[in-house]
C-alpha positions as CSV (number, residue, x, y, z in Angstrom):
1,M,9.1,-18.0,-16.9
2,R,12.8,-18.5,-16.2
3,P,14.7,-19.8,-19.3
4,M,18.3,-20.7,-18.5
5,P,20.9,-22.7,-20.4
6,G,19.4,-26.2,-20.6
7,L,16.7,-25.5,-18.0
8,L,13.2,-24.0,-18.2
9,T,11.1,-23.5,-15.1
10,A,7.7,-21.8,-14.9
11,S,4.5,-21.7,-12.9
12,A,1.8,-20.2,-15.1
13,P,-1.5,-20.8,-16.9
14,L,-1.4,-22.6,-20.2
15,Q,-2.1,-19.3,-22.1
16,V,1.1,-17.7,-20.7
17,L,3.1,-20.8,-21.6
18,M,1.7,-20.7,-25.1
19,E,2.7,-17.0,-25.4
20,A,6.3,-17.9,-24.7
21,A,6.4,-21.1,-26.7
22,Y,4.9,-19.6,-29.9
23,D,6.1,-16.0,-29.5
24,V,2.6,-14.4,-29.4
25,H,0.7,-12.0,-27.2
26,S,-2.3,-13.0,-25.1
27,F,-4.7,-11.3,-27.5
28,Q,-3.5,-13.6,-30.2
29,I,-4.7,-16.7,-28.5
30,V,-8.4,-17.4,-29.0
31,G,-10.8,-20.2,-28.2
32,G,-10.4,-23.0,-25.6
33,P,-12.0,-23.4,-22.2
34,E,-11.7,-20.8,-19.4
35,W,-9.1,-22.8,-17.5
36,V,-6.6,-22.2,-20.2
37,A,-6.1,-18.6,-18.9
38,G,-6.9,-19.2,-15.3
39,E,-5.3,-22.4,-14.0
40,G,-1.6,-22.5,-13.2
41,Y,0.7,-25.3,-14.1
42,A,4.3,-25.9,-13.0
43,V,7.0,-26.7,-15.7
44,D,10.4,-27.9,-14.8
45,A,12.2,-29.1,-17.9
46,K,15.8,-30.0,-18.5
47,A,17.7,-30.5,-21.8
48,S,21.1,-32.0,-22.5
49,G,23.8,-29.8,-23.8
50,N,23.4,-26.0,-24.0
51,P,20.4,-25.3,-26.4
52,E,19.6,-21.8,-27.5
53,H,16.5,-20.0,-26.4
54,E,14.7,-20.8,-29.7
55,Q,15.5,-24.5,-29.2
56,M,14.1,-24.4,-25.6
57,M,10.9,-22.9,-26.9
58,L,10.6,-25.6,-29.5
59,M,10.9,-28.1,-26.7
60,L,8.2,-26.2,-24.8
61,Q,5.9,-26.5,-27.8
62,S,6.4,-30.2,-27.9
63,L,5.7,-30.5,-24.2
64,L,2.5,-28.5,-24.5
65,E,1.2,-30.4,-27.5
66,D,2.0,-33.7,-25.7
67,R,0.9,-33.1,-22.1
68,F,-2.1,-30.9,-22.9
69,Q,-3.1,-32.6,-26.2
70,L,-2.9,-29.1,-27.6
71,S,-3.8,-28.5,-31.2
72,F,-4.5,-25.2,-33.0
73,H,-4.5,-23.5,-36.3
74,R,-3.4,-20.0,-37.3
75,E,-5.6,-17.5,-39.2
76,S,-5.6,-13.8,-39.9
77,R,-8.4,-11.7,-38.4
78,E,-9.3,-8.1,-38.8
79,L,-8.9,-6.6,-35.3
80,P,-8.4,-3.2,-33.6
81,V,-4.7,-2.2,-33.8
82,Y,-2.7,0.9,-33.0
83,A,-0.6,2.6,-35.6
84,L,2.6,4.1,-34.3
85,V,3.3,7.3,-36.3
86,P,5.6,10.4,-36.0
87,A,4.0,13.2,-34.1
88,R,3.5,16.6,-35.8
89,G,6.8,17.9,-34.7
90,G,8.7,14.9,-35.9
91,L,10.6,12.1,-34.1
92,K,12.5,12.9,-30.9
93,L,14.1,9.5,-30.2
94,P,17.0,9.8,-27.7
95,P,20.2,8.5,-29.3
96,P,22.0,5.6,-27.4
97,R,24.2,6.6,-24.5
98,D,27.3,4.8,-23.3
99,G,26.3,2.7,-20.3
100,S,22.6,2.8,-20.9
101,C,22.5,-1.0,-21.3
102,V,24.6,-4.1,-20.9
103,E,25.4,-6.5,-23.8
104,E,23.7,-9.9,-23.7
105,T,26.9,-11.7,-23.1
106,D,27.2,-10.0,-19.8
107,V,23.7,-10.9,-18.7
108,L,23.1,-14.1,-16.8
109,G,20.1,-16.3,-15.9
110,P,16.5,-15.1,-16.6
111,L,17.8,-11.8,-18.2
112,A,18.8,-13.9,-21.3
113,D,15.1,-14.1,-22.1
114,P,14.5,-11.8,-25.1
115,G,11.0,-10.9,-23.9
116,A,10.1,-7.8,-22.0
117,R,10.4,-8.3,-18.2
118,L,7.7,-7.1,-15.9
119,Q,9.5,-6.3,-12.6
120,P,8.0,-5.8,-9.1
121,P,8.8,-2.5,-7.3
122,S,11.3,-4.4,-5.0
123,Q,13.8,-4.8,-7.8
124,D,16.6,-2.3,-8.3
125,P,15.2,0.4,-10.7
126,T,18.8,1.6,-11.5
127,R,20.0,-1.7,-12.9
128,A,20.9,-1.5,-16.5
129,S,18.8,-3.3,-19.1
130,R,20.0,-5.7,-21.7
131,C,21.0,-3.9,-24.9
132,G,18.3,-4.2,-27.5
133,G,15.6,-5.2,-24.9
134,L,13.0,-3.4,-22.7
135,D,12.1,-3.8,-19.1
136,V,8.8,-2.6,-17.5
137,P,9.5,-2.1,-13.8
138,L,6.5,-1.3,-11.6
139,E,7.2,1.7,-9.4
140,P,5.3,3.6,-6.6
141,G,4.2,6.2,-9.2
142,G,3.2,3.8,-11.9
143,A,5.3,2.0,-14.5
144,R,8.4,2.7,-16.5
145,L,9.4,1.5,-19.9
146,R,13.2,1.5,-20.2
147,G,15.9,0.1,-22.4
148,G,19.1,0.9,-24.3
149,K,19.9,0.6,-28.0
150,V,16.4,-0.5,-28.7
151,P,15.3,-1.2,-32.3
152,M,11.8,0.0,-33.3
153,A,10.7,-3.6,-33.8
154,E,11.3,-4.4,-30.2
155,F,9.7,-1.1,-29.0
156,V,6.6,-2.0,-31.0
157,R,6.5,-5.6,-29.8
158,V,6.6,-4.5,-26.1
159,L,4.0,-1.8,-26.7
160,S,1.8,-4.4,-28.2
161,R,2.1,-6.6,-25.0
162,V,1.5,-3.6,-22.7
163,L,-1.5,-2.3,-24.7
164,G,-3.0,-5.7,-25.3
165,R,-3.3,-4.9,-29.0
166,S,-1.1,-5.1,-32.1
167,V,1.0,-2.0,-32.7
168,I,1.9,-1.3,-36.4
169,D,5.2,0.5,-37.0
170,Q,4.6,3.4,-39.4
171,T,7.5,5.6,-38.2
172,G,10.0,4.7,-41.0
173,F,12.8,4.7,-38.4
174,S,15.4,2.1,-38.9
175,G,18.0,2.9,-36.1
176,V,18.2,2.2,-32.4
177,F,17.4,4.5,-29.5
178,D,17.2,4.7,-25.7
179,V,13.9,4.5,-23.9
180,T,12.8,5.9,-20.5
181,L,9.1,6.5,-20.3
182,D,7.1,6.9,-17.1
183,F,3.4,6.2,-17.3
184,L,0.4,5.2,-15.3
185,P,-1.2,1.8,-16.0
186,D,-4.9,2.1,-16.6
187,E,-7.7,0.4,-18.6
188,T,-5.8,1.0,-21.9
189,T,-2.8,-1.1,-20.7
190,P,-4.3,-4.5,-19.9
191,G,-0.9,-6.1,-20.2
192,L,0.1,-4.5,-16.9
193,P,-1.5,-4.8,-13.5
194,P,-2.9,-1.5,-12.1
195,P,-1.0,0.0,-9.2
196,P,-2.4,-0.8,-5.8
197,P,-4.7,1.8,-4.1
198,G,-2.7,4.5,-2.4
199,A,0.5,3.7,-4.4
200,I,0.3,7.0,-6.4
201,P,1.1,10.1,-4.3
202,F,-1.4,12.8,-4.8
203,G,-0.4,15.3,-7.5
204,T,2.5,13.1,-8.8
205,A,0.8,10.6,-11.0
206,N,2.4,9.9,-14.3
207,P,0.7,10.5,-17.7
208,S,-1.0,7.8,-19.7
209,I,1.2,5.8,-22.1
210,F,-0.4,7.7,-25.0
211,S,0.9,11.0,-23.6
212,A,4.2,9.5,-22.6
213,V,5.2,8.3,-26.1
214,Q,4.6,11.9,-27.3
215,Q,7.8,12.9,-25.4
216,M,9.7,10.9,-28.1
217,G,7.8,12.5,-31.0
218,L,5.5,9.5,-31.4
219,R,1.7,9.1,-31.6
220,L,-0.5,6.1,-31.2
221,E,-3.6,6.1,-33.5
222,S,-6.5,3.6,-33.3
223,A,-7.0,1.7,-36.5
224,K,-8.0,-1.8,-37.8
225,G,-5.7,-4.3,-39.5
226,P,-5.0,-8.0,-40.0
227,V,-3.7,-9.8,-36.9
228,E,-2.4,-13.4,-36.9
229,V,-4.1,-15.4,-34.1
230,L,-3.8,-18.9,-32.8
231,V,-7.2,-20.6,-32.6
232,I,-7.3,-23.5,-30.1
233,D,-9.0,-26.5,-31.7
234,H,-8.5,-29.0,-28.9
235,V,-6.9,-29.0,-25.4
236,E,-7.1,-31.2,-22.3
237,R,-6.0,-30.8,-18.7
238,P,-2.8,-32.9,-18.3
239,S,-2.8,-36.0,-16.2
240,A,-0.8,-36.0,-12.9
241,N,2.8,-37.0,-13.2
């Protein structure tokens, strides 16, 4: 997904397009045929003027509902969640450092997307993140969660995407902090692809994300809670242009 001023291009399954359009995670989309998550579709949309990101997503919603005859309803379901709580020794959130991120006005192109960005190993791991946002670059030793001046709401949102389960903030923290967490994707992080065989040097593998967050005085606890989901009522494959 590459949202830019007045332009939106994508090549992705309908489920991924829905995630962006309606600001939800994959686990919040239920129902519908298998092709919703498996078949890719190209989107190349232009808009007059210079609409904001939110306006572009509203246009994407209209496109999906028109071309795919998409209809759905929202409901709350009791589902497994994670509670993010302070660890026994208290919070150890790193305070923001000068230069740890760049302001959004200095970021061009796809970086203006407020969502977490999953980056392949070929991208520069030293490039600063957008202030207030998080990147998830994939590296030879695993994955890294990084960002500067990150509010807890954004940290929780990205953790939810990575873990494939809603994360509930129970830290009581209202400030911002820097994030640099190295961890190894595994079966508990379905939002990330696993590293390829042989990518992890022997004896240098990173900890799980559950162990990594403890470095910041945080703990993830399994629980159950209400989660809003989008239930697909009707959808059709689009006709050819």
